[in-house]
N, C-alpha and C positions, 0 to 999 in steps of 0.2 A: 523466610525468604521466598520470594515469588518464583514460580517455575517459568523460565524464559520462553519455553515453547508455548505454554498457556498464555503468556504475555503476548506473544506474536499472534496467536489465534484470536485473542481478545481484540487486538488491533484490527484484525481482519473483519470482525463483526462491526467495528466502527466504520471501516472503509466501505463495507457493504451497505451501510446506511446511505452514504454519499452515492454509491452506485445506484441504489434504488431511487434516490432523489433525482439523479441525472436521467434515469430511464423515465420517470414520471414527467420531468421537465420537457423531455422530447415530445411529449404528447400535448403540450399546451404552450401558450405564450408566457414566458417568464422574462423578467428584465435581465439585461446584461449583467447587472450586479450579482444575480444568482450565479451565473457562470464564473464571474470573477472570484466570488467567494469559494466556489467549488474548486477552481484552479488553485486558490490559496491553500485550501485544505490538502489537495493532492500534493502540491509542491512541498509543503512544510510537514505534513503529518505522514501521508502515505509514502511519498518518496523520501522526504527528509529524515523523519524519525524511523519509520518502519523499515524502509529499504536500507537505511544506514546500518541498522542493527543486523539485518541479514547479510549485506554485502561486506561490511567491515568486521563483523564479529562471528556470526553463525557460520557463514560459508567457509571462512578460513579454518574454523574449528573442525568442521566436517572434513575438509581437505586433510588436515593434520591427522585425522583418524581414518584415512583411507578412502574417502569418497572423492572420486576424481572431479576436478573442475571442468575439464573438457569432455564433451561427449556424453555427459550424464545429466542428472537432474539439476545440478548447480548451473551448468551451461545453459540449460533451457530457461531456468529462472532469470539468469542474467540477461539473456537475449530478450525475454519478455519484459523485463524492467526497462530495457532500452526502447522497445516498441511503445510501451506505455508513455515514456517520456516524450516520444515523438508525437503521440496523440495529444498530450498536454500542450506541447509547443503549437500544434495546430489549433487547439482551443484558444490559446493566447493570441495567435495571429487573427483568428476569426473575431475575437472580442475587439481587438485593436481596429479591425476593418469594419466593425459593426455589422458583421455578416452572420445573422442568426442561423441560417441554414447550415453554414459551415461549422458553427459552434456546436449545433446539434449533431451533425455528422461525426465530428471529432469526439464528442462526448459518447456517442453511440459506439464508435470503434473502441474507445477506452473501456466502456463497460463490457462490451463483447469480449475483450481481451482479459479483463480482470476477473470476471466470474470464474472461468475455468482455471485461470492462474491460481487463484486463491484455493480452489478445490485441490489442485495438484500439490500446493504447498502443505495444506492441512492434511491431506490424505496420503501423500507420498513422502515429500521431503522431510517434514517434521517427524514422521514415523521413523524414517531412517535416522534422524538425529537422536531420537529416543533410544534406538537400538545401539548406535555406535559410540555415542558420547558417554564417557564415564561420569560418575556422580560429581567428581571434583571439577570437571569441565562444565557441567551444567551449573554448578554453583558459581563458578567464575563468570559464566555468561550472564547469570542473573545479576551479579554485581556490576558487570559492565553495562548491561541494559539499563539498570537503574541510574548509572552515571550519565548515560546518554540522555535519559529523560530529565535528570536534574540540570544538566548543562543547557538543554533546550528550554526547559521551563514553560512550555506551552501546550503540553499534551492535554491537560484538562480543558483548556480553551478550545482546542480543535475537536475534542469529543463533543463539547457543547455545540460547536458549529455544525458538526455532522447531524446532530439531532435537530437543530433548527432548520437546516436545509431540507431534511426529509419532512419535517412538519409543514413547511411552506408549500409543498406540492402534494401533500396527502389529503 
């Protein structure tokens, strides 16, 4: 059985590929299709699959084991997820308006948010999870995470997309 915390951290490495691609894209001219595909990745993989696992499964499990939702690391992560969604909405608006400068700005804001966000989850929140969640809860999360991936059925496609986006600008 997979370790759900390692699963989330592995997803972070995939998300970081897209962050690196967005950072590189900001330094050169890329077609709007690049930003459209990046937004597709963020919407369906980073926010859809990854944040769904955190918000619907991990965070409630942490709460059930004494980690407060308000005023602590869970509240910070939820707030940052919302800020990230606002950046993605700005990217969508910029794409629709064919405004490359606005797309770059929104992508830059997103990457500036996500880099430290991922570091906080990997280095703080997930370490808390390892300390407070009993083995049976970890096993239950692993099963639930697998069900999320099976129901979505597109994780492999989005991992490939992340690698392609990075290769395009490297």
